[in-house]
C-alpha positions as YAML, in Angstrom:
chain: A
units: angstrom
residues:
- id: 1
  name: MET
  ca: [21.97, -16.59, -30.76]
- id: 2
  name: THR
  ca: [19.52, -13.80, -31.58]
- id: 3
  name: THR
  ca: [20.57, -10.26, -30.75]
- id: 4
  name: SER
  ca: [18.16, -7.59, -29.58]
- id: 5
  name: ALA
  ca: [18.87, -5.63, -32.77]
- id: 6
  name: SER
  ca: [17.69, -8.52, -34.94]
- id: 7
  name: LEU
  ca: [14.57, -8.90, -32.76]
- id: 8
  name: LEU
  ca: [13.74, -5.25, -33.40]
- id: 9
  name: ASP
  ca: [14.16, -5.79, -37.12]
- id: 10
  name: GLN
  ca: [11.58, -8.59, -36.97]
- id: 11
  name: ALA
  ca: [9.00, -6.60, -34.98]
- id: 12
  name: PRO
  ca: [6.10, -5.15, -36.97]
- id: 13
  name: ALA
  ca: [6.28, -1.39, -37.46]
- id: 14
  name: LEU
  ca: [4.24, 0.72, -35.08]
- id: 15
  name: ASP
  ca: [2.01, 3.19, -36.91]
- id: 16
  name: ALA
  ca: [2.08, 6.16, -34.54]
- id: 17
  name: SER
  ca: [-0.27, 8.09, -36.81]
- id: 18
  name: ARG
  ca: [-3.24, 5.92, -35.78]
- id: 19
  name: TYR
  ca: [-5.18, 6.76, -32.63]
- id: 20
  name: PHE
  ca: [-7.79, 4.47, -31.07]
- id: 21
  name: VAL
  ca: [-10.59, 5.01, -28.55]
- id: 22
  name: ARG
  ca: [-12.75, 2.39, -26.86]
- id: 23
  name: ILE
  ca: [-15.58, 3.74, -24.70]
- id: 24
  name: ARG
  ca: [-15.78, 1.83, -21.41]
- id: 25
  name: GLY
  ca: [-18.74, 3.63, -19.91]
- id: 26
  name: GLU
  ca: [-20.38, 6.90, -19.10]
- id: 27
  name: ARG
  ca: [-21.00, 8.13, -15.58]
- id: 28
  name: GLY
  ca: [-24.22, 9.74, -14.47]
- id: 29
  name: ASN
  ca: [-22.45, 13.09, -14.12]
- id: 30
  name: GLY
  ca: [-21.59, 13.13, -17.85]
- id: 31
  name: PHE
  ca: [-18.00, 11.89, -17.71]
- id: 32
  name: VAL
  ca: [-16.94, 9.37, -20.35]
- id: 33
  name: GLU
  ca: [-14.56, 6.57, -19.34]
- id: 34
  name: PHE
  ca: [-12.48, 5.35, -22.27]
- id: 35
  name: ASP
  ca: [-9.26, 3.69, -23.38]
- id: 36
  name: PHE
  ca: [-6.88, 5.65, -25.61]
- id: 37
  name: ALA
  ca: [-4.16, 3.98, -27.67]
- id: 38
  name: ILE
  ca: [-1.58, 5.12, -30.20]
- id: 39
  name: GLY
  ca: [-0.46, 2.68, -32.88]
- id: 40
  name: GLU
  ca: [-1.62, -0.51, -31.14]
- id: 41
  name: PRO
  ca: [-5.15, -0.82, -29.70]
- id: 42
  name: GLU
  ca: [-3.95, -3.45, -27.21]
- id: 43
  name: VAL
  ca: [-1.62, -1.01, -25.42]
- id: 44
  name: PHE
  ca: [-3.71, 1.78, -23.95]
- id: 45
  name: VAL
  ca: [-4.22, 4.20, -21.10]
- id: 46
  name: GLU
  ca: [-7.46, 4.66, -19.20]
- id: 47
  name: LEU
  ca: [-8.84, 8.20, -19.40]
- id: 48
  name: ILE
  ca: [-11.93, 10.08, -18.31]
- id: 49
  name: LEU
  ca: [-13.27, 13.35, -19.74]
- id: 50
  name: GLY
  ca: [-16.50, 15.29, -19.72]
- id: 51
  name: ARG
  ca: [-18.72, 14.58, -22.76]
- id: 52
  name: ALA
  ca: [-17.87, 17.84, -24.59]
- id: 53
  name: ALA
  ca: [-14.13, 17.47, -23.92]
- id: 54
  name: PHE
  ca: [-14.27, 13.81, -25.00]
- id: 55
  name: GLU
  ca: [-15.91, 14.72, -28.32]
- id: 56
  name: GLU
  ca: [-13.33, 17.47, -28.91]
- id: 57
  name: PHE
  ca: [-10.49, 15.05, -28.00]
- id: 58
  name: CYS
  ca: [-11.77, 12.49, -30.52]
- id: 59
  name: ALA
  ca: [-12.22, 15.08, -33.28]
- id: 60
  name: THR
  ca: [-8.83, 16.70, -32.69]
- id: 61
  name: ASN
  ca: [-7.01, 13.35, -32.72]
- id: 62
  name: LYS
  ca: [-9.10, 11.84, -35.55]
- id: 63
  name: VAL
  ca: [-9.49, 8.65, -33.54]
- id: 64
  name: GLU
  ca: [-10.67, 5.29, -34.78]
- id: 65
  name: MET
  ca: [-13.51, 4.10, -32.55]
- id: 66
  name: LEU
  ca: [-13.14, 0.51, -31.40]
- id: 67
  name: PRO
  ca: [-16.09, -1.76, -30.58]
- id: 68
  name: PRO
  ca: [-17.17, -2.18, -26.95]
- id: 69
  name: PRO
  ca: [-15.00, -4.53, -24.90]
- id: 70
  name: VAL
  ca: [-15.81, -8.22, -24.95]
- id: 71
  name: ALA
  ca: [-15.92, -9.77, -21.51]
- id: 72
  name: SER
  ca: [-13.27, -12.47, -21.37]
- id: 73
  name: SER
  ca: [-13.10, -15.22, -18.82]
- id: 74
  name: SER
  ca: [-11.28, -18.45, -18.25]
- id: 75
  name: ASP
  ca: [-12.79, -21.82, -19.06]
- id: 76
  name: ASP
  ca: [-14.28, -22.04, -15.57]
- id: 77
  name: GLY
  ca: [-16.10, -18.69, -15.97]
- id: 78
  name: GLU
  ca: [-13.80, -16.62, -13.75]
- id: 79
  name: LYS
  ca: [-12.17, -13.39, -14.86]
- id: 80
  name: SER
  ca: [-8.55, -13.66, -15.85]
- id: 81
  name: ASP
  ca: [-5.94, -11.82, -13.77]
- id: 82
  name: TRP
  ca: [-5.21, -9.79, -16.90]
- id: 83
  name: ASP
  ca: [-8.78, -8.43, -17.02]
- id: 84
  name: TRP
  ca: [-8.13, -6.12, -14.06]
- id: 85
  name: ARG
  ca: [-8.35, -2.39, -14.75]
- id: 86
  name: LEU
  ca: [-7.46, 0.66, -12.70]
- id: 87
  name: ALA
  ca: [-11.14, 1.63, -12.75]
- id: 88
  name: ASP
  ca: [-11.89, -1.65, -10.92]
- id: 89
  name: ALA
  ca: [-10.07, -0.25, -7.88]
- id: 90
  name: THR
  ca: [-12.90, 2.23, -7.31]
- id: 91
  name: LYS
  ca: [-15.22, -0.70, -6.61]
- id: 92
  name: THR
  ca: [-12.80, -2.52, -4.30]
- id: 93
  name: ARG
  ca: [-12.39, -1.87, -0.64]
- id: 94
  name: PHE
  ca: [-8.77, -2.14, 0.43]
- id: 95
  name: LYS
  ca: [-7.75, -2.73, 4.04]
...
């Protein structure tokens, strides 16, 4: 039986010194929507900052810019349930 300690030993090391940014879009009012990740680009938070603050944030954190997101879909052309983002809620009307 595998213990949780041995599973942690097998996990790749997280490099917390690497910061990643992926721009998701820019609003007409100058706000930049982007993903920010530490160590692993796949685990991120969604953020929004004004253009000047965004540029300062990137310079201060010495971020690595990631390429634009690639739209993923299932074989039948529909979006996967995992493609949902918090920003999508602004375009959805809830009852």
